[in-house]
C-alpha positions as CSV (number, residue, x, y, z in Angstrom):
1,M,-7.9,33.9,-8.3
2,R,-9.3,30.6,-9.5
3,I,-8.0,28.1,-7.0
4,G,-8.2,24.3,-7.3
5,M,-7.6,22.0,-4.3
6,L,-6.9,18.3,-4.8
7,E,-8.3,16.3,-1.9
8,P,-8.7,12.5,-1.4
9,H,-12.2,13.0,0.1
10,L,-14.3,15.5,2.1
11,L,-14.6,13.3,5.2
12,R,-13.8,14.3,8.8
13,F,-10.2,13.2,8.9
14,G,-6.8,13.7,7.2
15,G,-6.6,17.5,7.6
16,I,-9.7,18.1,5.5
17,R,-11.2,20.4,8.2
18,R,-8.2,22.8,7.7
19,M,-8.7,22.8,3.9
20,V,-12.5,23.4,4.1
21,E,-12.1,26.3,6.6
22,L,-9.4,27.9,4.4
23,A,-11.6,27.4,1.3
24,N,-14.6,29.0,3.0
25,R,-12.7,32.1,3.9
26,L,-11.0,32.4,0.5
27,V,-14.4,32.2,-1.1
28,A,-15.5,35.0,1.3
29,R,-12.5,37.0,0.1
30,G,-13.8,36.9,-3.5
31,H,-11.8,33.9,-4.9
32,H,-13.3,31.0,-6.7
33,V,-12.3,27.7,-5.0
34,T,-13.0,24.2,-6.3
35,F,-12.3,20.9,-4.5
36,Y,-11.3,18.1,-7.0
37,L,-11.9,14.6,-5.6
38,P,-11.0,11.2,-7.1
39,D,-13.7,10.0,-9.5
40,G,-16.2,7.9,-7.6
41,E,-15.8,9.8,-4.3
42,R,-18.9,11.4,-2.7
43,L,-19.0,15.0,-4.0
44,R,-20.3,16.7,-0.9
45,C,-19.4,17.7,2.7
46,D,-22.2,17.0,5.1
47,W,-20.5,17.5,8.5
48,M,-19.5,21.2,8.2
49,R,-20.3,24.1,5.9
50,C,-18.4,24.0,2.6
51,D,-18.7,27.0,0.3
52,A,-16.3,25.8,-2.4
53,D,-17.5,23.9,-5.5
54,V,-16.8,20.2,-5.5
55,R,-16.0,18.2,-8.7
56,G,-14.5,14.9,-9.7
57,I,-11.0,15.0,-11.1
58,G,-12.0,13.6,-14.4
59,S,-14.5,16.3,-15.1
60,G,-12.1,19.1,-14.1
61,L,-8.9,18.4,-16.1
62,D,-9.7,21.1,-18.7
63,D,-10.5,23.8,-16.1
64,T,-8.5,27.0,-16.2
65,L,-6.9,27.6,-12.9
66,D,-4.5,30.2,-11.5
67,V,-3.4,27.8,-8.8
68,L,-3.7,24.1,-8.3
69,L,-2.8,22.9,-4.7
70,F,-2.4,19.5,-3.3
71,N,-1.7,18.3,0.3
72,E,-2.4,14.6,0.2
73,E,0.9,13.0,-0.8
74,T,-0.5,10.2,-3.0
75,Q,-2.1,12.8,-5.3
76,W,1.1,14.6,-6.4
77,H,1.0,13.0,-9.9
78,Q,-2.4,14.6,-10.6
79,L,-0.9,18.0,-11.0
80,E,0.4,17.4,-14.6
81,R,-3.1,16.2,-15.7
82,F,-4.5,19.7,-15.1
83,T,-2.8,21.2,-18.2
84,R,-4.5,24.6,-17.8
85,A,-3.3,25.3,-14.3
86,R,-0.7,28.2,-14.3
87,R,0.9,27.5,-10.9
88,R,1.2,24.4,-8.7
89,V,1.6,24.2,-4.9
90,F,2.3,21.6,-2.3
91,Y,0.8,22.4,1.1
92,A,2.5,19.9,3.5
93,L,0.2,19.0,6.4
94,H,2.6,16.6,8.0
95,A,6.0,14.9,7.6
96,A,4.2,11.7,6.7
97,W,7.4,9.6,6.3
98,H,7.4,9.4,10.1
99,Y,4.5,7.0,9.9
100,D,5.4,5.3,6.7
101,K,2.9,6.8,4.3
102,A,3.1,6.1,0.6
103,A,4.4,8.7,-1.9
104,T,5.9,11.1,0.7
105,W,9.4,10.9,-0.9
106,E,7.8,11.8,-4.3
107,A,5.4,14.5,-3.0
108,C,8.3,16.4,-1.3
109,R,10.1,16.5,-4.6
110,A,7.1,17.1,-6.9
111,P,7.7,19.7,-9.6
112,V,5.8,22.6,-8.0
113,D,6.2,26.4,-8.0
114,L,5.7,26.7,-4.2
115,Q,5.8,24.6,-1.1
116,L,4.0,25.6,2.1
117,A,3.9,23.9,5.6
118,N,1.2,23.9,8.3
119,S,3.6,24.2,11.2
120,R,7.2,25.1,12.1
121,W,7.8,21.4,12.9
122,T,6.6,20.3,9.4
123,A,8.8,23.0,7.8
124,D,11.7,21.7,9.8
125,Q,11.1,18.2,8.6
126,L,10.8,19.2,5.0
127,E,14.0,21.2,5.2
128,R,15.8,18.2,6.7
129,E,14.4,16.0,3.9
130,T,15.0,18.2,0.9
131,G,17.2,21.1,2.0
132,H,14.4,23.6,1.2
133,R,12.4,25.2,4.1
134,P,8.9,26.2,3.0
135,P,6.9,29.2,4.5
136,V,4.4,28.3,7.3
137,V,0.7,29.1,6.9
138,P,-0.8,29.2,10.4
139,T,-3.9,27.4,11.4
140,G,-7.1,28.6,13.0
141,I,-9.8,27.7,15.4
142,N,-13.5,28.4,14.8
143,R,-14.2,29.9,18.2
144,Q,-17.9,30.3,17.4
145,Q,-18.1,26.6,17.8
146,F,-15.1,25.6,20.0
147,H,-15.5,27.6,23.2
148,P,-16.1,26.8,26.9
149,V,-19.5,26.0,28.3
150,D,-20.1,25.3,32.0
151,V,-21.2,21.6,32.0
152,R,-20.4,18.7,34.3
153,P,-17.7,16.4,32.7
154,R,-18.8,12.9,32.0
155,Y,-15.7,11.3,30.6
156,P,-12.6,10.9,32.7
157,I,-10.5,10.6,29.5
158,L,-11.5,11.5,26.0
159,C,-9.5,10.9,22.8
160,V,-10.0,10.8,19.1
161,G,-10.0,7.0,18.9
162,D,-8.1,6.7,15.5
163,H,-6.7,3.2,15.7
164,R,-3.9,3.5,13.2
165,G,-0.8,2.5,15.0
166,W,1.0,5.8,14.8
167,K,-1.9,7.6,16.3
168,G,-1.3,6.1,19.7
169,T,-4.8,5.1,20.7
170,A,-3.5,1.8,22.1
171,L,-1.0,3.8,24.2
172,I,-3.9,5.9,25.7
173,H,-5.8,2.8,26.6
174,E,-2.7,1.3,28.2
175,A,-2.2,4.4,30.4
176,A,-5.9,4.4,31.3
177,T,-5.7,0.7,32.3
178,L,-2.8,1.6,34.7
179,L,-5.2,4.2,36.3
180,G,-8.3,2.0,36.2
181,L,-10.2,4.6,34.2
182,P,-12.4,4.3,31.1
183,V,-11.6,5.9,27.8
184,E,-14.2,7.6,25.5
185,E,-13.5,7.8,21.8
186,Y,-15.3,10.1,19.3
187,A,-14.0,9.1,15.9
188,H,-16.6,6.4,15.3
189,K,-19.5,8.8,16.2
190,H,-19.2,10.8,12.9
191,L,-20.0,14.1,14.6
192,R,-20.8,17.5,13.1
193,Q,-18.6,20.4,14.3
194,D,-21.1,21.6,16.9
195,Q,-21.5,18.1,18.2
196,L,-17.7,17.7,18.4
197,A,-17.4,20.8,20.5
198,R,-20.0,19.4,22.9
199,E,-18.1,16.2,23.1
200,Y,-14.9,18.0,24.1
201,R,-16.7,19.8,26.9
202,K,-17.8,16.5,28.5
203,A,-14.2,15.5,29.2
204,E,-12.1,15.9,32.3
205,V,-8.9,15.4,30.3
206,F,-8.3,15.2,26.5
207,V,-5.4,13.0,25.6
208,V,-3.4,12.8,22.4
209,G,-1.0,9.8,21.9
210,S,0.4,10.3,18.4
211,R,4.1,9.6,17.6
212,A,4.1,12.3,15.0
213,E,1.6,15.1,13.9
214,G,2.0,17.9,11.4
215,F,-0.1,20.1,13.6
216,G,-2.8,18.2,15.6
217,H,-6.1,20.1,15.6
218,P,-7.9,18.0,18.2
219,G,-5.5,19.1,21.0
220,L,-6.0,22.8,20.1
221,E,-9.8,22.4,19.9
222,A,-9.8,20.8,23.3
223,L,-7.9,23.9,24.7
224,A,-10.4,26.2,23.0
225,C,-13.2,24.4,24.8
226,G,-11.5,24.8,28.2
227,V,-10.5,21.2,28.6
228,P,-7.0,20.3,30.1
229,L,-4.7,18.6,27.6
230,V,-2.2,15.7,28.0
231,T,-0.3,15.1,24.8
232,T,2.8,13.3,23.5
233,D,5.6,15.4,22.1
234,N,4.6,14.7,18.5
235,G,6.1,17.7,16.8
236,G,3.2,19.6,15.5
237,C,1.7,20.1,19.0
238,R,4.6,22.4,19.9
239,E,2.7,25.2,18.2
240,Y,0.4,25.3,21.2
241,A,1.4,22.7,23.9
242,V,4.0,24.1,26.4
243,D,4.7,21.6,29.1
244,G,3.3,22.7,32.5
245,E,1.8,25.9,31.0
246,T,-0.8,25.0,28.4
247,A,-0.6,21.2,28.6
248,L,1.3,18.3,30.1
249,V,3.6,16.9,27.4
250,V,5.0,13.4,27.7
251,P,7.3,11.3,25.5
252,P,5.7,9.1,22.8
253,D,5.3,5.4,23.5
254,D,5.5,5.8,27.2
255,P,2.3,4.7,28.9
256,E,3.7,5.2,32.5
257,S,4.5,8.8,31.8
258,M,1.1,9.4,30.2
259,A,-0.7,7.7,33.1
260,A,1.2,9.9,35.6
261,A,0.4,13.1,33.7
262,I,-3.4,12.2,33.5
263,K,-3.3,11.5,37.2
264,R,-1.7,14.9,38.0
265,V,-4.3,16.8,35.9
266,R,-7.2,15.0,37.5
267,G,-5.8,15.3,41.1
268,D,-4.4,18.9,41.1
269,A,-7.0,21.6,40.9
270,E,-4.5,24.4,40.7
271,L,-2.6,22.8,37.8
272,R,-5.9,22.1,36.0
273,Q,-7.0,25.7,36.4
274,R,-3.6,27.0,35.1
275,L,-3.7,24.7,32.1
276,T,-7.3,25.7,31.3
277,T,-6.6,29.4,31.6
278,N,-3.4,29.4,29.6
279,G,-4.9,27.0,27.0
280,L,-7.8,29.4,26.3
281,A,-5.4,32.3,25.9
282,T,-3.2,30.2,23.5
283,A,-6.2,29.0,21.4
284,A,-7.3,32.6,21.0
285,R,-4.2,33.3,19.0
286,F,-5.2,31.0,16.2
287,D,-7.6,32.7,13.7
288,W,-8.9,31.2,10.5
289,D,-9.3,34.7,8.8
290,R,-5.6,35.4,9.5
291,A,-4.6,32.0,8.2
292,A,-6.6,32.6,5.0
293,E,-5.1,36.0,4.5
294,E,-1.6,34.5,4.7
295,M,-2.5,31.7,2.3
296,E,-4.0,34.3,-0.1
297,A,-0.8,36.3,0.0
298,H,1.4,33.3,-0.8
299,L,-0.8,32.2,-3.7
300,Q,-1.1,35.7,-5.1
301,Q,2.7,36.2,-4.9
302,V,3.4,33.0,-6.9
303,C,0.7,33.9,-9.4
304,D,2.1,37.4,-9.9
305,D,5.7,36.1,-10.5
306,P,6.0,35.7,-14.3
307,A,8.6,33.0,-14.0
308,P,9.0,31.4,-10.5
309,R,12.4,29.9,-9.9
310,P,12.4,26.1,-9.6
311,L,12.8,24.9,-6.1
312,E,16.2,23.5,-5.3
313,L,15.5,20.1,-3.7
314,A,18.1,17.5,-2.8
315,P,18.1,14.8,-3.9
316,N,16.2,15.7,-7.0
317,R,13.9,12.9,-8.2
318,R,14.7,13.8,-11.9
319,E,18.5,13.3,-11.5
320,T,19.1,9.8,-12.8
321,S,22.6,8.2,-12.8
322,E,24.1,8.1,-16.3
323,H,25.4,4.6,-15.6
324,P,23.1,2.9,-13.1
325,Q,24.4,-0.2,-11.5
326,L,20.9,-1.6,-11.1
327,S,17.6,-1.3,-13.0
328,V,14.6,-1.8,-10.8
329,I,11.6,-2.9,-13.0
330,V,8.1,-2.7,-11.5
331,A,5.0,-3.5,-13.5
332,Q,1.5,-2.4,-12.6
333,W,-2.0,-3.0,-13.8
334,D,-4.0,-0.3,-12.0
335,Q,-3.6,-0.9,-8.2
336,R,-1.8,2.5,-7.9
337,H,-1.9,2.4,-4.1
338,H,0.3,-0.7,-4.1
339,T,2.7,0.8,-6.7
340,Q,3.1,4.0,-4.7
341,R,4.1,2.1,-1.5
342,C,6.5,0.0,-3.5
343,V,8.1,3.0,-5.1
344,E,8.4,4.9,-1.8
345,S,10.4,1.9,-0.4
346,I,12.6,1.8,-3.5
347,R,13.3,5.5,-3.4
348,R,14.2,5.5,0.3
349,N,15.9,2.1,0.6
350,T,17.9,1.3,-2.5
351,D,21.5,1.5,-1.6
352,V,23.3,1.3,-5.0
353,P,23.1,3.6,-8.0
354,Y,19.9,2.7,-9.8
355,E,17.1,3.6,-12.2
356,L,13.4,3.0,-11.7
357,V,11.7,1.5,-14.7
358,L,7.9,1.6,-14.2
359,V,5.8,-0.4,-16.6
360,D,2.1,0.4,-16.9
361,N,0.2,-2.5,-18.4
362,G,-2.8,-0.8,-19.8
363,S,-4.1,0.8,-16.6
364,G,-6.7,3.5,-16.3
365,A,-5.7,7.2,-16.7
366,D,-4.9,7.8,-13.1
367,A,-2.4,4.9,-12.6
368,A,-0.9,5.5,-16.1
369,A,-0.4,9.2,-15.2
370,Y,1.4,8.1,-12.0
371,A,3.7,5.7,-13.9
372,S,4.6,8.3,-16.5
373,Q,5.7,10.8,-13.9
374,A,7.1,8.7,-11.1
375,A,9.5,6.6,-13.2
376,D,13.0,7.4,-14.3
377,V,12.2,5.3,-17.3
378,P,8.4,5.0,-17.9
379,V,7.0,2.2,-20.2
380,L,3.4,2.8,-21.0
381,N,1.6,-0.1,-22.7
382,E,-1.8,0.5,-24.2
383,T,-3.0,-3.0,-23.2
384,N,-2.1,-5.5,-20.5
385,L,0.8,-7.6,-21.9
386,G,0.8,-9.9,-18.8
387,F,3.5,-10.2,-16.2
388,A,6.1,-11.6,-18.6
389,G,5.3,-9.2,-21.5
390,G,5.3,-6.2,-19.1
391,M,8.6,-7.2,-17.5
392,N,10.2,-7.8,-20.9
393,A,9.1,-4.4,-22.1
394,G,10.8,-2.9,-19.0
395,L,13.9,-5.1,-19.6
396,Q,14.3,-3.6,-23.1
397,R,14.6,-0.1,-21.6
398,A,16.9,-1.1,-18.7
399,R,20.5,0.0,-18.6
400,G,21.9,-1.4,-15.4
401,R,24.3,-4.4,-15.2
402,W,21.9,-5.9,-12.7
403,V,18.1,-6.0,-13.1
404,A,15.6,-6.5,-10.3
405,F,12.1,-7.6,-11.3
406,V,9.8,-6.5,-8.5
407,N,6.1,-7.1,-7.8
408,N,4.3,-3.8,-7.2
409,D,2.6,-5.1,-4.1
410,T,5.8,-5.2,-2.1
411,R,7.8,-2.9,0.2
412,L,11.5,-3.3,0.1
413,P,13.6,-2.9,3.3
414,P,16.6,-0.6,3.9
415,R,19.8,-1.7,2.1
416,W,18.0,-4.4,0.2
417,A,19.9,-4.3,-3.1
418,S,23.6,-4.6,-2.1
419,P,23.3,-7.9,-0.2
420,L,21.5,-9.6,-3.1
421,I,24.1,-8.3,-5.6
422,E,26.9,-9.5,-3.3
423,S,25.3,-12.9,-3.1
424,L,25.5,-13.2,-6.9
425,E,29.0,-11.9,-7.2
426,A,30.4,-14.4,-4.6
427,D,30.1,-17.2,-7.1
428,G,30.1,-17.2,-10.9
429,R,27.6,-20.0,-11.1
430,R,25.0,-18.0,-9.2
431,A,22.5,-16.5,-11.6
432,L,19.4,-15.5,-9.6
433,A,19.1,-14.1,-6.1
434,V,15.8,-14.0,-4.3
435,P,15.1,-12.5,-0.8
436,A,12.9,-13.8,2.0
437,V,9.3,-12.7,1.6
438,T,6.4,-12.5,4.1
439,V,3.9,-14.2,1.7
440,A,4.6,-16.5,-1.2
441,G,3.5,-19.7,-2.8
442,N,6.8,-21.3,-2.2
443,Q,6.9,-21.6,1.6
444,H,10.7,-22.3,1.6
445,T,11.4,-18.5,1.2
446,V,8.7,-17.3,3.6
447,R,9.9,-15.6,6.7
448,Q,8.5,-13.1,9.2
449,E,11.9,-11.9,10.4
450,P,15.2,-11.5,8.4
451,G,17.6,-14.5,8.7
452,T,21.4,-14.7,8.5
453,T,22.0,-17.3,5.8
454,V,22.5,-17.4,2.0
455,E,21.8,-20.8,0.5
456,H,21.5,-22.5,-2.9
457,L,17.9,-23.7,-3.6
458,P,17.8,-27.4,-4.7
459,R,17.7,-27.6,-8.5
460,F,14.4,-28.4,-10.1
461,E,12.9,-28.9,-6.6
462,S,11.9,-25.5,-5.2
463,P,11.4,-22.7,-7.8
464,P,11.0,-19.5,-5.8
465,S,7.9,-17.3,-6.4
466,A,8.8,-14.2,-8.5
467,V,8.2,-11.6,-5.9
468,L,11.6,-10.1,-6.4
469,Y,14.1,-11.7,-8.8
470,L,17.6,-10.1,-9.2
471,L,19.7,-11.2,-12.1
472,D,22.5,-10.1,-14.5
473,R,20.7,-8.2,-17.3
474,H,22.8,-9.8,-20.1
475,L,22.2,-13.3,-18.7
476,V,18.4,-13.0,-18.6
477,E,18.5,-11.5,-22.1
478,S,20.5,-14.4,-23.3
479,L,17.9,-16.8,-21.9
480,G,15.2,-15.2,-24.0
481,A,13.9,-13.2,-20.9
482,W,10.5,-14.1,-19.5
483,G,8.4,-16.6,-21.4
484,E,5.5,-14.7,-22.9
485,E,3.6,-17.9,-23.8
486,F,1.9,-17.8,-20.4
487,P,-1.3,-15.9,-20.4
488,V,-1.4,-12.9,-18.0
489,A,0.4,-14.3,-15.0
490,S,1.7,-17.5,-13.2
491,A,4.1,-20.3,-14.2
492,E,6.6,-17.9,-16.0
493,D,8.7,-17.9,-12.8
494,I,9.0,-21.7,-12.8
495,D,9.9,-21.5,-16.5
496,L,12.7,-19.0,-15.9
497,C,14.1,-21.0,-13.0
498,F,14.1,-24.2,-15.2
499,K,16.0,-22.3,-18.0
500,L,18.6,-21.3,-15.4
501,W,19.0,-24.8,-14.0
502,V,19.3,-26.5,-17.3
503,N,22.1,-24.1,-18.1
504,D,23.9,-25.3,-14.9
505,R,23.3,-22.1,-13.0
506,D,22.3,-21.7,-9.4
507,I,19.6,-19.8,-7.6
508,V,20.4,-18.4,-4.2
509,F,18.0,-17.6,-1.4
510,D,19.3,-14.6,0.7
511,S,17.3,-14.7,4.0
512,R,19.1,-11.5,5.2
513,V,16.8,-9.4,3.0
514,L,13.1,-9.6,4.0
515,V,10.6,-8.1,1.6
516,E,7.0,-7.3,2.7
517,H,4.6,-8.8,0.2
518,V,0.9,-8.4,0.1
519,G,0.4,-11.5,-2.1
520,K,-1.9,-11.5,-5.2
521,G,-2.1,-7.7,-4.9
522,T,-0.6,-7.0,-8.3
523,A,-3.5,-8.3,-10.4
524,G,-5.3,-10.9,-8.2
525,P,-8.3,-8.7,-7.4
526,K,-8.8,-8.1,-11.1
527,L,-8.2,-11.6,-12.5
528,G,-10.6,-13.5,-10.3
529,D,-10.2,-17.2,-10.2
530,Y,-6.5,-17.8,-9.7
531,E,-6.8,-21.6,-9.7
532,T,-8.3,-21.7,-13.1
533,R,-5.6,-19.4,-14.5
534,W,-2.9,-21.4,-12.8
535,A,-4.3,-24.6,-14.3
536,A,-4.3,-23.2,-17.8
537,N,-0.7,-21.9,-17.5
538,R,0.7,-25.0,-16.0
539,R,-0.6,-27.0,-19.0
540,V,1.5,-24.6,-21.2
541,L,4.4,-25.2,-18.8
542,F,4.2,-29.0,-19.0
543,D,3.6,-29.1,-22.7
544,K,6.8,-27.1,-23.1
545,W,9.1,-28.9,-20.6
546,T,7.9,-32.5,-21.4
547,A,8.4,-32.1,-25.1
548,P,11.2,-34.2,-26.7
549,D,13.1,-31.1,-27.7
550,P,12.1,-28.1,-25.6
551,D,12.7,-24.7,-27.1
552,V,15.2,-23.6,-24.4
553,P,18.3,-21.5,-25.1
554,R,21.7,-22.9,-24.2
555,L,24.2,-20.4,-22.8
556,P,27.6,-20.5,-24.6
557,D,29.5,-21.4,-21.4
558,C,27.3,-24.4,-20.6
559,P,28.7,-27.6,-22.1
560,E,26.4,-29.5,-24.4
561,D,26.6,-32.7,-22.3
562,D,25.7,-30.8,-19.1
563,F,22.9,-29.0,-20.8
564,Q,21.4,-32.3,-22.2
565,R,21.7,-34.0,-18.9
566,N,20.0,-31.2,-17.1
567,L,17.3,-31.0,-19.8
568,D,16.6,-34.7,-19.2
569,V,16.2,-34.0,-15.5
570,A,13.9,-31.1,-16.2
571,R,11.7,-33.2,-18.5
572,S,11.5,-35.9,-15.8
573,V,10.5,-33.3,-13.1
574,A,8.0,-31.7,-15.4
575,G,6.5,-35.1,-16.2
576,W,6.2,-35.9,-12.5
577,M,4.6,-32.6,-11.8
578,Q,2.2,-33.1,-14.6
579,R,1.1,-36.5,-13.2
580,Y,0.8,-35.1,-9.7
581,F,-1.5,-32.2,-10.8
582,T,-3.5,-34.6,-13.1
583,A,-4.1,-36.8,-10.1
584,R,-4.8,-33.9,-7.8
585,D,-7.4,-32.4,-10.2
586,R,-9.2,-35.7,-10.5
587,L,-9.6,-36.1,-6.7
588,P,-12.7,-34.0,-6.5
589,R,-14.4,-36.3,-9.1
590,V,-13.5,-39.3,-7.0
591,R,-14.9,-37.8,-3.9
592,A,-18.1,-36.8,-5.8
593,I,-18.6,-40.4,-7.0
594,R,-18.1,-41.8,-3.5
595,V,-20.6,-39.2,-2.1
596,V,-23.2,-40.2,-4.7
597,V,-22.7,-43.9,-3.9
598,R,-22.8,-43.3,-0.1
599,L,-26.0,-41.2,-0.3
600,G,-27.7,-43.3,-3.0
601,R,-27.4,-46.6,-1.2
602,P,-29.7,-45.8,1.8
603,V,-32.3,-44.3,-0.6
604,I,-32.4,-47.5,-2.6
605,V,-32.6,-49.6,0.5
606,R,-35.5,-47.5,1.9
607,S,-37.3,-47.8,-1.4
608,A,-36.9,-51.5,-1.4
609,R,-38.3,-51.8,2.2
610,F,-41.3,-49.8,1.2
611,V,-42.3,-52.3,-1.4
612,R,-41.1,-55.4,0.5
613,A,-44.7,-56.8,0.6
614,R,-44.8,-56.8,-3.2
615,R,-41.6,-58.8,-3.8
616,Q,-42.4,-59.6,-7.4
617,S,-43.4,-56.0,-8.4
618,P,-41.3,-54.4,-11.2
619,I,-40.1,-51.7,-8.8
620,M,-38.8,-54.3,-6.3
621,L,-37.1,-56.3,-9.0
622,A,-35.3,-53.2,-10.4
623,A,-34.2,-52.2,-6.9
624,R,-32.8,-55.7,-6.3
625,R,-30.8,-55.6,-9.6
626,L,-29.5,-52.1,-8.8
627,L,-28.4,-53.1,-5.3
628,A,-26.6,-56.1,-6.7
629,R,-24.8,-54.1,-9.3
630,L,-23.9,-51.1,-7.1
631,P,-20.4,-52.3,-6.0
632,R,-19.5,-53.1,-9.6
633,V,-20.7,-49.6,-10.8
634,E,-18.6,-47.9,-8.1
635,R,-15.5,-49.9,-9.0
636,R,-15.9,-49.1,-12.7
637,L,-16.4,-45.4,-12.0
638,L,-13.2,-45.3,-9.9
639,R,-11.3,-47.2,-12.6
640,L,-12.2,-44.6,-15.1
641,T,-10.4,-42.0,-13.0
642,D,-7.3,-44.2,-12.9
643,L,-7.4,-44.0,-9.1
644,G,-9.7,-46.9,-8.2
């Protein structure tokens, strides 16, 4: 078979060791295996033997493959780009939603011919998530490298040292502090496999603190090296960790229980011997050749099937409501990692019937491929139409009564949609609902914890940042949608708020919904100088709203007198804002003038003193004249700025 394996990298973490070990043995069994890595990744594995070919994804899209396999959730959308792959497989290495990993909802429901799992616990989780239980491909241990050696232990406690929160390294350190013991970590040492085995053997106890693991190779490798194991009950470790027999198993997030278990192992020689002996026997059951043989059998079976039946997964990502109540519109310009986290939160946490409209604003091939497959309604623009243009393109395809315009660098909380809709339905004058956000230009809506209040924002005083705007679709269409006169991004949110306010509509701030926002993640890294862009866009804004007759639609239910009165207020506010920013932008010039004057005065004075003996010299006369005029020059310069 010609087998392709999509991987995010060939570094030492993320289950890569499992894939390299399997690939090596599949190659030994006569198959051609290629690792496909994201373009720009280092195309080599220098910490263990790798017999498979290694290529960038971009150079392999036309390769003819019998099977294309992925295990990193964020890469599920790459499958369709390999048009000459006959069969597609998802090999789940963990139930990654337990630690809030992006794209796990999508990966579990990706259109594949076969799903596999790395442990019974992972298979259980997938079955609970989708209703489908995948077969389990066992793991292995390279016992030529991981085996006991009689050496004197140097580390009271050894752990991996991965400081991602769910890995529990902080928990291990807390338990060690209770015991007054040091902790040795190996993740930062970048060890080869033979060096890693020697590291295990230096430990009195190896400790795992994860909240969740698909399998957990380090714990099994420690057992194979004859090192007693203390581990949290993280799911995947149940394949080899039996409390009191092969390891001491403690609850997650319980430093006192972990400390007690470490103390027992170090203080009880009989227990330590039992754990070591049973651990070695257990590790001997895990064989990479057997694992590769089972993987080969599963892949061969799906290749031999002329028409594999589609997996029955619930809920199916492709099933879209015929009459969605809500259209969620997300625009991206590359930055796929942000979009995937946002979409994960939308898929898991939207609590009303909805459709997902993904707008790609001229991204590269990778991000565009993701948008085309992840959306219920994809909108693929060849060029970047800007925030307003992209959102309007999505609005044209939306079908819901309500529409939510969402920045792609956000994560939406559980039950986010229904409270915002309820806030609008409570009063017919309410037109726009915005949630609390963790980061925004308008500090009035910034929170770090959800609140309990729903309040009207003061008209023309506090336009909320467009992190998430929820409106009636027909209303926003009647207002001409987002103003596309603003280049790329910024100021279009103020413009839309003004259009609502002049039509006598209210904007409500619902603090009960808290949205996590990166801030400037959507396009900020690509656009560079935000202040320059904001300065250009606000000139467009002020030109529009200070004009005698602004081009602003009037809603049919807004009386002409009210509309004109509100328009006068809007013009006054825009004029005041214009004067404020004009003054603010001139302040640096004033400061520069004062600095020049302050620095120049002593220079002139010193020069004058130097030629004091020659009072009638041309230099001295010129210096005297300059000193006499200096106050008048300063005043004149300040007058020119209108701030003197």
